[in-house]
C-alpha positions as CSV (number, residue, x, y, z in Angstrom):
1,M,-12.7,22.8,-3.5
2,Q,-13.9,21.0,-6.6
3,I,-11.6,19.7,-9.6
4,N,-13.0,19.8,-13.0
5,L,-11.5,16.6,-15.1
6,G,-12.6,16.6,-18.8
7,N,-14.4,14.1,-19.9
8,A,-11.8,12.2,-21.5
9,A,-9.8,12.1,-18.8
10,R,-12.3,11.1,-16.4
11,D,-13.3,7.8,-18.6
12,L,-9.5,7.3,-18.4
13,A,-9.3,7.4,-14.9
14,F,-12.1,5.2,-14.1
15,L,-11.4,2.5,-16.8
16,P,-10.8,-1.3,-15.0
17,V,-7.4,-2.2,-15.2
18,V,-8.5,-5.7,-16.9
19,E,-10.7,-5.6,-19.3
20,D,-12.2,-9.0,-19.8
21,R,-15.1,-9.6,-17.2
22,R,-14.0,-13.5,-17.1
23,A,-10.3,-12.6,-16.6
24,R,-11.1,-9.8,-13.6
25,I,-13.3,-13.0,-12.0
26,G,-10.9,-14.9,-12.2
27,L,-8.0,-12.6,-10.9
28,A,-10.1,-12.4,-8.0
29,I,-10.5,-15.8,-7.4
30,V,-6.9,-16.3,-7.3
31,T,-6.2,-13.3,-5.0
32,F,-8.3,-15.1,-2.5
33,V,-6.8,-18.5,-3.4
34,V,-3.6,-17.2,-2.7
35,A,-4.6,-14.7,0.6
36,T,-6.4,-17.6,1.7
37,S,-3.2,-19.8,1.6
38,F,-1.2,-17.1,3.5
39,G,-3.6,-16.9,6.3
40,A,-3.5,-20.1,7.0
41,H,0.2,-20.1,7.7
42,V,-0.1,-16.6,10.0
43,A,-1.1,-17.8,13.5
44,V,-2.6,-15.8,16.4
45,P,-2.0,-17.3,19.9
46,L,-4.5,-16.7,21.7
47,P,-4.4,-16.7,25.9
48,W,-7.0,-18.9,26.7
49,T,-6.4,-22.1,24.6
50,P,-3.6,-24.0,23.1
51,V,-4.8,-23.7,19.7
52,P,-4.0,-20.6,17.5
53,M,-6.0,-18.7,15.5
54,T,-4.9,-18.5,12.2
55,L,-6.3,-15.7,9.4
56,Q,-7.6,-18.1,7.2
57,P,-11.4,-18.3,7.9
58,L,-11.1,-14.1,7.8
59,F,-10.3,-14.4,4.1
60,V,-12.6,-17.3,3.6
61,I,-15.2,-15.1,4.6
62,L,-13.7,-12.1,2.9
63,A,-13.9,-14.1,-0.2
64,G,-17.8,-15.0,0.1
65,A,-18.8,-11.4,1.0
66,V,-16.7,-9.7,-2.1
67,L,-17.6,-12.4,-4.8
68,G,-20.6,-13.6,-4.0
69,P,-22.2,-17.1,-3.0
70,R,-21.4,-18.3,-6.2
71,L,-17.8,-17.0,-7.4
72,G,-17.0,-17.3,-3.2
73,A,-17.4,-21.2,-3.2
74,A,-15.2,-21.3,-6.2
């Protein structure tokens, strides 16, 4: 079953939430900064070591993968 949307409805459905490119990039960077700082507080205990693992490296790698090498290092 295929839904046929009019051109106006389809254009409205795919509009970005933030129009300005710089604002969108800034929002993405701030989002990953908050996620990384949140991940630093979440500790996962590992049974074979007394040092727990945090989720911080996961968010750092995700930031580099999603934002790219230049913005991921920002």
